[in-house]
C-alpha positions in Angstrom: -22.5 70.7 45.8 -20.4 70.3 48.9 -16.9 71.7 49.3 -14.0 69.4 48.6 -11.8 68.4 51.5 -8.1 69.0 50.9 -5.8 66.0 50.9 -3.2 65.7 53.8 -0.4 66.7 51.4 -2.3 69.9 50.4 -2.8 70.7 54.1 0.9 70.3 54.8 1.7 72.5 51.8 -0.6 75.3 53.0 0.8 75.1 56.6 4.3 75.4 55.2 3.2 78.4 53.0 2.0 80.2 56.1 5.3 79.5 57.9 7.3 80.9 54.9 5.1 84.0 54.6 5.3 84.8 58.3 9.1 84.2 58.1 9.2 86.9 55.4 7.5 89.4 57.8 3.9 89.0 56.8 1.4 89.0 59.7 0.1 85.6 60.5 -3.6 86.5 59.8 -2.7 87.9 56.4 -0.8 84.8 55.6 -3.7 82.5 56.6 -6.1 84.6 54.5 -3.7 84.4 51.5 -3.8 80.5 51.5 -7.6 80.7 51.4 -8.7 79.3 54.7 -10.2 80.6 57.9 -8.1 81.2 61.0 -10.1 78.4 62.8 -9.4 75.9 60.0 -5.7 76.8 60.0 -5.3 76.2 63.7 -7.3 73.0 63.5 -5.1 71.7 60.7 -2.0 72.7 62.7 -3.2 70.8 65.8 -4.1 67.7 63.7 -0.8 67.8 61.9 1.2 67.9 65.2 -0.8 65.1 66.7 -0.4 63.0 63.6 3.4 63.7 63.6 3.8 62.6 67.3 1.7 59.5 66.9 3.7 58.4 63.8 6.9 59.1 65.7 5.7 57.1 68.7 4.7 54.2 66.5 8.1 54.2 64.8 9.9 54.3 68.1 7.9 51.4 69.4 8.8 49.3 66.4 12.5 50.2 66.8 12.4 49.4 70.5 10.8 46.1 69.8 13.5 45.2 67.2 16.4 46.1 69.6 15.1 44.0 72.5 
């Protein structure tokens, strides 16, 4: 049976967990291992999340700009 892909909400939760753990002084690699993913997966999720955030912000800004003009 194939592995289950996590939902976007679960990915965001895990990314936040790593931020919290590193903020408490835990080394980043240990925090990544604690959430149960590989380092490569963590960084891929982080890049995807930042790209999604920017594209959503750009789309919202375009809509606001269109409404004001």
